[in-house]
All heavy atoms as an XYZ file, in Angstrom:
652
protein
N     114.078    -56.755   -166.480
C     115.322    -56.014   -166.475
C     115.078    -54.630   -165.911
O     114.254    -53.897   -166.414
C     115.850    -55.891   -167.895
C     116.380    -57.184   -168.448
S     117.241    -56.938   -169.982
C     116.069    -57.644   -171.095
N     115.788    -54.300   -164.857
C     115.622    -52.991   -164.244
C     116.693    -52.024   -164.709
O     117.746    -52.405   -165.212
N     116.412    -50.776   -164.564
C     117.372    -49.736   -164.924
C     118.364    -49.549   -163.780
O     118.037    -49.728   -162.617
C     116.637    -48.427   -165.207
N     119.574    -49.206   -164.132
C     120.593    -48.953   -163.119
C     120.287    -47.642   -162.408
O     119.864    -46.672   -163.019
C     121.968    -48.884   -163.778
N     120.487    -47.635   -161.132
C     120.242    -46.440   -160.335
C     121.560    -45.677   -160.203
O     122.561    -46.227   -159.754
C     119.698    -46.799   -158.944
C     118.370    -47.524   -159.075
C     119.566    -45.548   -158.090
C     117.845    -48.057   -157.765
N     121.542    -44.427   -160.600
C     122.721    -43.582   -160.487
C     122.551    -42.704   -159.259
O     121.627    -41.901   -159.182
C     122.914    -42.721   -161.758
C     124.124    -41.816   -161.603
C     123.041    -43.601   -162.978
N     123.437    -42.861   -158.287
C     123.321    -42.116   -157.049
C     123.982    -40.739   -157.130
O     123.579    -39.817   -156.450
C     123.935    -42.912   -155.899
C     123.282    -44.264   -155.620
C     124.035    -44.992   -154.527
C     121.830    -44.093   -155.246
N     125.007    -40.616   -157.953
C     125.732    -39.356   -158.055
C     125.595    -38.843   -159.486
O     125.929    -39.538   -160.431
C     127.220    -39.552   -157.706
C     127.364    -40.062   -156.284
C     127.999    -38.262   -157.895
C     128.769    -40.433   -155.900
N     125.116    -37.621   -159.630
C     124.915    -37.042   -160.948
C     126.013    -36.058   -161.338
O     126.101    -35.670   -162.494
C     123.563    -36.317   -160.993
C     122.379    -37.225   -160.847
C     122.195    -38.160   -162.032
O     122.552    -37.816   -163.153
N     121.663    -39.333   -161.803
N     126.852    -35.641   -160.398
C     127.878    -34.645   -160.679
C     128.971    -35.240   -161.575
O     129.669    -36.168   -161.171
C     128.476    -34.142   -159.370
C     129.429    -32.976   -159.564
O     129.619    -32.531   -160.716
O     129.971    -32.500   -158.556
N     129.155    -34.707   -162.784
C     130.168    -35.266   -163.691
C     131.589    -35.170   -163.144
O     132.420    -36.020   -163.434
C     130.028    -34.433   -164.962
C     128.760    -33.680   -164.841
C     128.400    -33.637   -163.398
N     131.884    -34.138   -162.340
C     133.227    -33.996   -161.782
C     133.546    -35.144   -160.832
O     134.626    -35.715   -160.876
C     133.361    -32.661   -161.052
C     134.715    -32.404   -160.391
C     135.817    -32.344   -161.439
C     134.675    -31.118   -159.599
N     132.594    -35.518   -160.000
C     132.817    -36.613   -159.060
C     132.956    -37.935   -159.809
O     133.813    -38.759   -159.488
C     131.691    -36.666   -158.015
C     131.751    -35.419   -157.142
C     131.792    -37.917   -157.161
C     130.614    -35.278   -156.175
N     132.149    -38.133   -160.836
C     132.242    -39.354   -161.632
C     133.583    -39.422   -162.347
O     134.243    -40.461   -162.368
C     131.066    -39.439   -162.617
C     129.755    -39.620   -161.839
C     131.264    -40.578   -163.611
C     128.505    -39.497   -162.684
N     134.017    -38.305   -162.929
C     135.306    -38.273   -163.628
C     136.463    -38.519   -162.659
O     137.430    -39.206   -162.992
C     135.489    -36.940   -164.338
N     136.361    -37.979   -161.456
C     137.397    -38.187   -160.453
C     137.478    -39.661   -160.058
O     138.566    -40.232   -159.969
C     137.121    -37.319   -159.211
O     137.088    -35.949   -159.602
C     138.194    -37.507   -158.168
N     136.338    -40.272   -159.848
C     136.319    -41.700   -159.499
C     136.890    -42.547   -160.633
O     137.654    -43.482   -160.397
C     134.896    -42.136   -159.171
N     136.532    -42.215   -161.865
C     137.081    -42.963   -163.006
C     138.585    -42.790   -163.085
O     139.310    -43.736   -163.398
C     136.429    -42.492   -164.304
C     135.024    -42.979   -164.477
C     134.383    -42.423   -165.734
O     134.800    -41.394   -166.261
N     133.364    -43.096   -166.208
N     139.064    -41.591   -162.815
C     140.503    -41.346   -162.864
C     141.232    -42.175   -161.815
O     142.281    -42.756   -162.091
C     140.794    -39.859   -162.656
C     142.247    -39.542   -162.707
N     142.932    -39.427   -163.891
C     143.160    -39.353   -161.726
C     144.192    -39.164   -163.636
N     144.359    -39.114   -162.325
N     140.670    -42.245   -160.617
C     141.299    -43.038   -159.563
C     141.400    -44.499   -159.989
O     142.449    -45.124   -159.880
C     140.518    -42.914   -158.239
C     140.669    -41.505   -157.681
C     141.003    -43.935   -157.223
C     139.756    -41.236   -156.511
N     140.313    -45.049   -160.493
C     140.301    -46.460   -160.866
C     141.149    -46.742   -162.090
O     141.885    -47.719   -162.135
C     138.880    -46.949   -161.110
C     138.165    -47.214   -159.840
C     137.157    -46.478   -159.301
C     138.426    -48.269   -158.915
N     136.784    -47.014   -158.095
C     137.532    -48.109   -157.835
C     139.320    -49.328   -158.888
C     137.513    -48.974   -156.755
C     139.298    -50.182   -157.806
C     138.403    -50.003   -156.766
N     141.046    -45.909   -163.095
C     141.703    -46.222   -164.371
C     143.183    -45.879   -164.383
O     143.980    -46.647   -164.903
C     140.997    -45.496   -165.505
C     139.616    -46.001   -165.764
S     138.902    -45.075   -167.112
C     137.186    -45.420   -166.861
N     143.554    -44.757   -163.854
C     144.952    -44.324   -163.957
C     145.748    -44.640   -162.698
O     146.755    -45.344   -162.762
C     144.997    -42.824   -164.250
N     145.309    -44.138   -161.585
C     146.113    -44.264   -160.374
C     146.139    -45.682   -159.820
O     147.193    -46.163   -159.403
C     145.623    -43.272   -159.325
C     145.839    -41.825   -159.793
O     146.873    -41.583   -160.432
O     144.979    -40.978   -159.532
N     145.019    -46.360   -159.813
C     145.014    -47.742   -159.313
C     145.855    -48.644   -160.208
O     146.606    -49.490   -159.715
C     143.585    -48.264   -159.207
N     145.762    -48.445   -161.503
C     146.563    -49.259   -162.419
C     148.050    -48.930   -162.271
O     148.897    -49.820   -162.340
C     146.111    -49.037   -163.868
C     144.740    -49.609   -164.159
S     144.653    -51.390   -163.895
C     145.687    -51.955   -165.209
N     148.372    -47.660   -162.049
C     149.768    -47.272   -161.847
C     150.341    -47.887   -160.587
O     151.474    -48.397   -160.589
N     149.572    -47.868   -159.504
C     150.054    -48.476   -158.263
C     150.157    -49.995   -158.387
O     151.065    -50.614   -157.826
C     149.147    -48.086   -157.098
C     149.317    -46.645   -156.604
C     148.227    -46.288   -155.597
C     150.688    -46.439   -155.997
N     149.248    -50.611   -159.126
C     149.339    -52.056   -159.329
C     150.574    -52.410   -160.156
O     151.263    -53.400   -159.878
C     148.079    -52.581   -160.019
C     148.090    -54.079   -160.196
S     148.332    -55.005   -158.675
C     146.735    -54.888   -157.967
N     150.865    -51.602   -161.160
C     152.070    -51.823   -161.956
C     153.305    -51.685   -161.080
O     154.250    -52.487   -161.180
C     152.131    -50.814   -163.116
O     150.946    -50.958   -163.914
C     153.345    -51.040   -163.986
N     153.315    -50.684   -160.204
C     154.426    -50.515   -159.268
C     154.554    -51.728   -158.347
O     155.657    -52.193   -158.071
C     154.226    -49.238   -158.447
C     155.294    -48.914   -157.420
C     156.631    -48.650   -158.104
C     154.866    -47.708   -156.606
N     153.428    -52.260   -157.896
C     153.453    -53.442   -157.027
C     154.075    -54.637   -157.739
O     154.893    -55.370   -157.156
C     152.035    -53.772   -156.564
N     153.713    -54.825   -158.983
C     154.267    -55.952   -159.743
C     155.767    -55.765   -159.951
O     156.553    -56.699   -159.789
C     153.529    -56.106   -161.087
C     152.090    -56.547   -160.826
C     154.247    -57.082   -162.004
C     151.194    -56.470   -162.043
N     156.171    -54.546   -160.296
C     157.594    -54.298   -160.544
C     158.428    -54.492   -159.287
O     159.523    -55.069   -159.353
C     157.801    -52.888   -161.094
C     157.324    -52.724   -162.519
S     157.761    -51.142   -163.264
C     156.830    -50.000   -162.269
N     157.931    -54.027   -158.139
C     158.724    -54.188   -156.926
C     158.777    -55.639   -156.477
O     159.796    -56.106   -155.973
C     158.173    -53.311   -155.780
O     156.794    -53.595   -155.578
C     158.357    -51.840   -156.082
N     157.709    -56.392   -156.702
C     157.716    -57.807   -156.344
C     158.684    -58.579   -157.241
O     159.447    -59.419   -156.785
C     156.307    -58.382   -156.479
C     156.154    -59.744   -155.801
C     156.056    -60.808   -156.859
N     155.879    -62.118   -156.269
C     156.775    -63.076   -156.386
N     157.904    -62.869   -156.999
N     156.561    -64.262   -155.875
N     158.693    -58.266   -158.516
C     159.592    -58.935   -159.466
C     161.043    -58.591   -159.151
O     161.931    -59.429   -159.275
C     159.220    -58.557   -160.920
C     160.292    -58.967   -161.898
C     157.885    -59.188   -161.299
N     161.269    -57.341   -158.729
C     162.631    -56.913   -158.394
C     163.238    -57.807   -157.323
O     164.405    -58.176   -157.391
C     162.606    -55.466   -157.919
C     163.985    -54.919   -157.593
C     163.890    -53.543   -157.027
N     163.817    -53.680   -155.568
C     163.804    -52.672   -154.730
N     163.800    -51.450   -155.184
N     163.760    -52.873   -153.437
N     162.445    -58.179   -156.337
C     162.966    -59.051   -155.285
C     162.972    -60.511   -155.718
O     163.928    -61.229   -155.478
C     162.134    -58.898   -154.010
C     162.298    -57.563   -153.343
C     161.231    -56.707   -153.222
C     163.527    -57.180   -152.851
C     161.377    -55.473   -152.604
C     163.692    -55.952   -152.233
C     162.611    -55.093   -152.112
N     161.906    -60.959   -156.349
C     161.773    -62.364   -156.702
C     162.802    -62.845   -157.708
O     163.341    -63.939   -157.581
N     163.103    -62.034   -158.700
C     164.023    -62.464   -159.752
C     165.484    -62.366   -159.340
O     166.351    -62.907   -160.017
C     163.786    -61.648   -161.021
C     162.569    -62.098   -161.766
N     162.601    -62.476   -163.084
C     161.279    -62.255   -161.378
C     161.385    -62.824   -163.460
N     160.564    -62.697   -162.442
N     165.757    -61.668   -158.266
C     167.142    -61.595   -157.793
C     167.398    -62.555   -156.642
O     168.505    -62.589   -156.106
C     167.484    -60.153   -157.343
O     166.566    -59.750   -156.326
C     167.419    -59.188   -158.508
N     166.372    -63.327   -156.261
C     166.535    -64.328   -155.222
C     166.498    -63.787   -153.808
O     166.785    -64.507   -152.855
N     166.151    -62.531   -153.667
C     166.090    -61.949   -152.325
C     164.716    -62.210   -151.704
O     163.754    -62.548   -152.382
C     166.343    -60.442   -152.383
C     167.761    -60.125   -152.824
C     168.046    -58.652   -152.767
N     167.324    -57.993   -153.867
C     167.300    -56.692   -154.054
N     167.926    -55.893   -153.218
N     166.658    -56.180   -155.068
N     164.651    -62.037   -150.382
C     163.387    -62.198   -149.679
C     162.426    -61.100   -150.129
O     162.808    -59.941   -150.276
C     163.625    -62.088   -148.172
C     162.382    -62.280   -147.349
C     162.655    -62.144   -145.864
O     163.826    -62.049   -145.470
O     161.674    -62.122   -145.101
N     161.167    -61.491   -150.348
C     160.166    -60.531   -150.809
C     159.623    -59.786   -149.603
O     158.669    -60.194   -148.952
C     159.049    -61.237   -151.600
C     159.655    -61.949   -152.793
C     157.990    -60.235   -152.047
C     158.691    -62.806   -153.557
N     160.295    -58.690   -149.288
C     159.922    -57.850   -148.153
C     160.284    -56.417   -148.522
O     161.374    -56.143   -149.023
C     160.673    -58.278   -146.892
C     160.255    -57.512   -145.680
C     160.915    -58.054   -144.420
O     161.632    -59.052   -144.457
N     160.680    -57.402   -143.314
N     159.358    -55.503   -148.266
C     159.555    -54.105   -148.646
C     160.694    -53.479   -147.846
O     160.739    -53.587   -146.636
C     158.273    -53.311   -148.437
N     161.585    -52.822   -148.572
C     162.643    -52.070   -147.907
C     162.236    -50.595   -147.868
O     161.116    -50.241   -148.225
C     163.977    -52.269   -148.633
C     163.923    -51.875   -150.100
O     162.861    -51.420   -150.568
O     164.959    -52.022   -150.782
N     163.135    -49.746   -147.438
C     162.827    -48.330   -147.307
C     162.487    -47.664   -148.631
O     161.571    -46.846   -148.716
N     163.217    -48.019   -149.687
C     162.954    -47.437   -151.006
C     161.578    -47.834   -151.515
O     160.843    -47.000   -152.043
C     164.036    -47.880   -151.997
C     163.856    -47.414   -153.438
C     163.874    -45.892   -153.522
C     164.924    -48.013   -154.326
N     161.221    -49.084   -151.345
C     159.908    -49.553   -151.791
C     158.787    -48.843   -151.035
O     157.807    -48.400   -151.632
C     159.793    -51.072   -151.589
O     160.876    -51.712   -152.272
C     158.483    -51.604   -152.127
N     158.948    -48.707   -149.742
C     157.953    -48.003   -148.937
C     157.828    -46.549   -149.378
O     156.722    -46.007   -149.474
C     158.315    -48.086   -147.450
O     158.448    -49.468   -147.085
C     157.266    -47.432   -146.581
N     158.948    -45.907   -149.670
C     158.921    -44.515   -150.135
C     158.211    -44.396   -151.481
O     157.461    -43.440   -151.714
C     160.346    -43.974   -150.236
N     158.416    -45.368   -152.369
C     157.752    -45.351   -153.677
C     156.237    -45.461   -153.531
O     155.480    -44.730   -154.169
C     158.270    -46.490   -154.553
C     159.671    -46.327   -155.117
C     160.119    -47.624   -155.782
C     159.710    -45.180   -156.097
N     155.792    -46.371   -152.690
C     154.343    -46.526   -152.469
C     153.747    -45.282   -151.816
O     152.662    -44.842   -152.178
C     154.047    -47.757   -151.615
C     154.189    -49.047   -152.364
C     155.224    -49.933   -152.084
C     153.289    -49.392   -153.359
C     155.358    -51.121   -152.766
C     153.414    -50.583   -154.049
C     154.455    -51.439   -153.746
O     154.576    -52.607   -154.429
N     154.462    -44.726   -150.856
C     153.974    -43.518   -150.185
C     153.851    -42.370   -151.172
O     152.838    -41.657   -151.194
C     154.918    -43.131   -149.025
O     155.020    -44.239   -148.127
C     154.410    -41.911   -148.295
N     154.856    -42.186   -152.019
C     154.799    -41.133   -153.033
C     153.649    -41.375   -154.008
O     152.956    -40.433   -154.417
C     156.124    -41.052   -153.784
N     153.424    -42.626   -154.380
C     152.319    -42.944   -155.294
C     150.965    -42.622   -154.693
O     150.084    -42.078   -155.367
N     150.789    -42.920   -153.424
C     149.508    -42.638   -152.764
C     149.319    -41.138   -152.575
O     148.220    -40.610   -152.776
C     149.424    -43.411   -151.435
C     149.329    -44.908   -151.734
C     148.242    -42.945   -150.604
C     149.497    -45.809   -150.540
N     150.385    -40.424   -152.227
C     150.292    -38.967   -152.102
C     149.917    -38.356   -153.452
O     149.104    -37.423   -153.520
C     151.612    -38.383   -151.558
C     151.784    -38.776   -150.098
C     151.645    -36.868   -151.717
C     153.138    -38.432   -149.522
N     150.476    -38.877   -154.530
C     150.139    -38.385   -155.862
C     148.662    -38.561   -156.152
O     148.014    -37.662   -156.699
C     150.991    -39.133   -156.917
O     152.363    -38.875   -156.651
C     150.663    -38.673   -158.307
N     148.108    -39.701   -155.796
C     146.679    -39.949   -156.004
C     145.850    -38.924   -155.235
O     144.932    -38.312   -155.790
C     146.292    -41.379   -155.554
C     144.793    -41.566   -155.575
C     146.978    -42.411   -156.413
N     146.185    -38.706   -153.987
C     145.435    -37.763   -153.154
C     145.510    -36.349   -153.734
O     144.505    -35.636   -153.818
C     145.940    -37.803   -151.692
C     145.332    -36.680   -150.870
C     145.645    -39.153   -151.077
N     146.702    -35.936   -154.167
C     146.858    -34.598   -154.723
C     146.073    -34.424   -156.025
O     145.478    -33.370   -156.265
C     148.338    -34.293   -154.959
C     149.176    -34.089   -153.696
C     150.649    -33.973   -154.057
C     148.712    -32.866   -152.930
N     146.059    -35.441   -156.858
C     145.331    -35.332   -158.124
C     143.824    -35.297   -157.909
O     143.108    -34.580   -158.601
C     145.734    -36.474   -159.047
C     147.175    -36.320   -159.511
C     147.603    -37.464   -160.337
N     146.908    -37.404   -161.616
C     147.426    -37.823   -162.751
N     148.634    -38.323   -162.755
N     146.748    -37.755   -163.860
N     143.341    -36.060   -156.960
C     141.910    -36.003   -156.633
C     141.566    -34.640   -156.046
O     140.557    -34.035   -156.396
C     141.525    -37.143   -155.669
C     140.119    -36.953   -155.139
C     141.656    -38.485   -156.380
N     142.432    -34.145   -155.156
C     142.199    -32.819   -154.571
C     142.200    -31.745   -155.645
O     141.419    -30.788   -155.571
C     143.264    -32.526   -153.517
N     143.040    -31.884   -156.657
C     143.072    -30.904   -157.748
C     141.745    -30.880   -158.500
O     141.274    -29.820   -158.911
C     144.216    -31.229   -158.712
N     141.134    -32.036   -158.660
C     139.836    -32.084   -159.324
C     138.719    -31.491   -158.490
O     137.742    -30.961   -159.023
N     138.862    -31.553   -157.177
C     137.828    -31.046   -156.284
C     138.028    -29.579   -155.906
O     137.092    -28.934   -155.458
C     137.777    -31.900   -155.011
C     137.398    -33.366   -155.225
C     137.514    -34.140   -153.928
C     136.004    -33.484   -155.806
N     139.252    -29.071   -156.082
C     139.549    -27.679   -155.742
C     140.169    -26.980   -156.952
O     141.402    -26.848   -157.045
C     140.500    -27.616   -154.546
C     139.910    -28.186   -153.280
S     140.965    -27.998   -151.831
C     142.357    -29.038   -152.229
N     139.354    -26.555   -157.901
C     139.884    -25.995   -159.150
C     140.778    -24.762   -158.965
O     141.669    -24.529   -159.776
C     138.639    -25.623   -159.942
C     137.501    -26.254   -159.263
C     137.921    -26.600   -157.885
N     140.563    -23.989   -157.910
C     141.364    -22.786   -157.697
C     142.834    -23.145   -157.442
O     143.733    -22.413   -157.835
C     140.806    -21.979   -156.522
C     141.524    -20.682   -156.302
C     141.302    -19.594   -157.152
C     142.428    -20.537   -155.264
C     141.982    -18.403   -156.968
C     143.105    -19.342   -155.066
C     142.876    -18.277   -155.921
O     143.542    -17.104   -155.734
N     143.086    -24.278   -156.801
C     144.449    -24.719   -156.481
C     144.953    -25.796   -157.446
O     145.958    -26.441   -157.177
C     144.501    -25.266   -155.054
C     144.136    -24.264   -154.010
C     142.915    -24.337   -153.362
C     144.998    -23.240   -153.683
C     142.568    -23.418   -152.396
C     144.669    -22.311   -152.716
C     143.447    -22.390   -152.074
N     144.248    -25.996   -158.546
C     144.538    -27.115   -159.445
C     145.988    -27.128   -159.924
O     146.667    -28.159   -159.847
C     143.595    -27.095   -160.638
C     143.738    -28.294   -161.555
S     142.565    -28.270   -162.910
C     141.052    -28.621   -162.052
N     146.485    -26.020   -160.420
C     147.846    -25.983   -160.964
C     148.877    -26.317   -159.890
O     149.782    -27.123   -160.122
C     148.140    -24.618   -161.589
C     149.515    -24.482   -162.226
C     149.679    -25.502   -163.355
C     149.719    -23.077   -162.750
N     148.729    -25.723   -158.724
C     149.663    -25.994   -157.627
C     149.635    -27.462   -157.226
O     150.699    -28.088   -157.030
C     149.325    -25.117   -156.411
O     149.330    -23.752   -156.805
C     150.304    -25.340   -155.282
N     148.443    -28.031   -157.117
C     148.341    -29.438   -156.728
C     148.910    -30.360   -157.802
O     149.543    -31.367   -157.477
C     146.877    -29.779   -156.432
C     146.314    -29.106   -155.169
C     144.802    -29.293   -155.102
C     146.985    -29.651   -153.937
N     148.717    -30.013   -159.086
C     149.299    -30.822   -160.154
C     150.825    -30.758   -160.133
O     151.497    -31.744   -160.393
C     148.780    -30.377   -161.521
C     147.432    -30.926   -161.875
C     146.572    -30.221   -162.705
C     146.992    -32.162   -161.413
C     145.328    -30.716   -163.045
C     145.779    -32.664   -161.737
C     144.939    -31.946   -162.548
O     143.713    -32.442   -162.871
N     151.373    -29.584   -159.817
C     152.828    -29.461   -159.742
C     153.383    -30.342   -158.620
O     154.339    -31.093   -158.822
C     153.232    -27.978   -159.545
C     154.712    -27.864   -159.156
C     152.959    -27.180   -160.800
N     152.763    -30.285   -157.442
C     153.229    -31.126   -156.339
C     153.002    -32.611   -156.641
O     153.825    -33.450   -156.262
C     152.550    -30.732   -155.023
C     153.172    -29.524   -154.394
C     152.501    -28.318   -154.389
C     154.428    -29.593   -153.824
C     153.073    -27.198   -153.814
C     155.013    -28.476   -153.247
C     154.336    -27.274   -153.247
N     151.936    -32.927   -157.340
C     151.706    -34.316   -157.748
C     152.815    -34.798   -158.676
O     153.302    -35.919   -158.539
C     150.341    -34.422   -158.434
O     150.151    -35.712   -158.939
N     153.211    -33.946   -159.593
C     154.290    -34.315   -160.521
C     155.623    -34.479   -159.794
O     156.421    -35.337   -160.138
C     154.418    -33.256   -161.614
N     155.846    -33.673   -158.767
C     157.090    -33.791   -157.990
C     157.142    -35.150   -157.293
O     158.177    -35.813   -157.293
C     157.207    -32.634   -156.976
C     157.471    -31.325   -157.716
C     158.300    -32.925   -155.952
C     157.362    -30.098   -156.853
N     156.021    -35.570   -156.739
C     155.998    -36.874   -156.069
C     156.070    -37.982   -157.096
O     156.574    -39.035   -156.860
C     154.743    -37.028   -155.203
C     154.877    -36.377   -153.868
C     154.317    -35.139   -153.625
C     155.573    -36.994   -152.849
C     154.452    -34.523   -152.402
C     155.709    -36.392   -151.609
C     155.152    -35.153   -151.383
């Protein structure tokens, strides 16, 4: 049995990666399920419309802003505010 090799020791980078996987990826997956169900249960064709595309775009921008806030502490509050707006 070998020991696991840790390539990155910076706790901020590890915490940022965990946040992306645990919170933002799960949030976007939940959004994906909800938008698919919205079309499927109403009998419409499962194809993204403008609103769905805007929702996904806002979700991805939110992820980018939150990661940037973790990497740029001086702008953290501003980036969190814009993340909340999206």
